[in-house]
Steps between C-alpha positions, in 0.01 A plus 500: 500500500500873530753556219446268206819654331700292753390175335632322198259248341314501828814396690591764771853622484730411787679774695787481752526757769805487724511633852124443503434383850417851620497867419527614138561147366189364666289787367633438152436126517139562618438755229633284220289213620195720494592598145474141405856370510627189682750623745813337655567662830872482571683599808790368713262315735243290314271481807487875512351508154210269582282783649512689169430181307203426718359858443532462130331156511215637720441762240474241224851522361785247463834543668802297612736567794868447421792556733819617337813707563504707187881552527557128475534389138409133543207590727358750245525244209321240713232745615422626146482145371265414773273790412506397137402144589236570766341816372613567142774672309574829673469783250459781757775572760502759775839527664401651829717308753712738699681565828655799669828525690507871563803678640728789429788421258771493769294252710383285216658147487579300192230248614241786504599594147512153366165396659311788338664448163438128516124522545418812288738461208621144490144380595337707221760374249454136598124515494483686173746259336307194619163637386596658170512172310134440573418848386694468173329168429162661560592806301354700793666611823479769764775578746449760764794589731451691825733791521459790749531873524807415706666440157541875489706492823397463864714562808598177680404277208800494265455123448125518447517813285769342279296183461181686410685715251659192355156344446407798274780423268437132524134571401587714203744237369247218530252714308759542217602127489159342535271735319518315173356193678183684624647546843482842674700596809417802718588623850278648771677740737284539812534792722393485870277191538343391833639147547665294770834626375415866551346404843834350593667829399264692729598272790869562434434870506318471833162636380160339445405376155215762497745782568720370226212487252385850591854636460538332162159619376603866550780464246280320234307719254184283517507533877512131599727208526474236231345159550605162366189501281624813317798296378283198424276718279801610297630150463155384387513749208859418398442120468188527287482417137403860416822630660716341235634827366624614841850362558825613654324755721556599862171608652526700824200423713574752772209741537686770304769566251855371545812607321 
């Protein structure tokens, strides 16, 4: 194990990462596994999680693929119970699952709005509620919610921006309610990250992904687009034992300052 602080009485902690079949979620799952945690890789399609689980196993870690719709209350309860039974009580939770249904306000449908709210906000609520009892029992817990710089407002994303801003208030309230039980809650707000989601945006804009990355890099102080591993490194810190005095914070990982 590369990080002995992630073990209690030589038993590795168990982490759940949602939306972990690819992109940021997959990077976080791999990083936490390399830190010594057992990792439940959750996504809508269980088969899609298996490649990440195989990578973790090949590197000497332990992981479990679980298919779940995080907006479905019964499915979430069943998934978390399965993780607790097959891996161990989940005391680390990374709420990363997310979708986009971008459109201008006058074109946005109620379904577009509800779908985004369902995954980001309802999903994070259901997952946190299902996991918190294990954290309270263990007197240790780490919840990391994925927000976004879009929480500050972004054209064509009124649903996504509202959901990501909502997650910041959700995070701060969790920190207040759960702190006395040894549970911290923090949010990571990524800026431009090179993922399949941003690749799809480039396609909608009719430009190559490379052109999209180059254009984005010109607007970022550090001069490059972010990578999933940048977010995974931040999550790695926030879930550690030594980060126990960091709670209720929103950390912008965006290559430069944000308002």
